[in-house]
C-alpha positions in Angstrom: 106.0 101.0 121.2 109.6 101.8 120.3 110.5 103.5 123.5 114.1 102.4 123.3 114.5 104.1 119.9 113.1 107.4 121.3 115.4 107.3 124.3 118.4 107.6 122.0 117.2 110.7 120.2 118.8 114.1 120.8 116.9 117.1 122.0 117.2 118.5 118.4 115.6 115.3 117.0 112.7 115.6 119.4 112.2 119.3 118.7 112.1 118.6 115.0 109.5 115.9 115.4 107.5 118.2 117.7 107.7 121.0 115.1 106.6 118.7 112.3 103.6 117.4 114.2 102.6 121.0 115.1 102.8 122.0 111.4 100.4 119.4 110.0 96.6 120.1 110.3 94.6 118.0 112.7 92.2 115.4 111.3 88.5 115.2 112.2 88.2 111.8 113.7 85.8 111.1 116.6 87.1 108.2 118.7 84.5 106.1 120.4 84.7 106.1 124.2 86.5 103.0 125.4 85.1 101.3 128.5 86.9 98.5 130.2 84.6 95.6 131.0 84.7 94.6 134.6 82.9 91.8 136.3 80.3 94.2 137.7 79.6 95.9 134.3 79.6 92.6 132.3 77.0 91.1 134.7 74.6 94.0 134.0 74.1 93.0 130.3 
């Protein structure tokens, strides 16, 4: 992730990005639940 790029942004830049993201409609996309496989859960299969 480009964290270094975001760290150089001004408060005005961040407010503009926030305002833009709030202005666009959400999408309908169900994300499957992600489960991390551990040794105990992988042995059950």
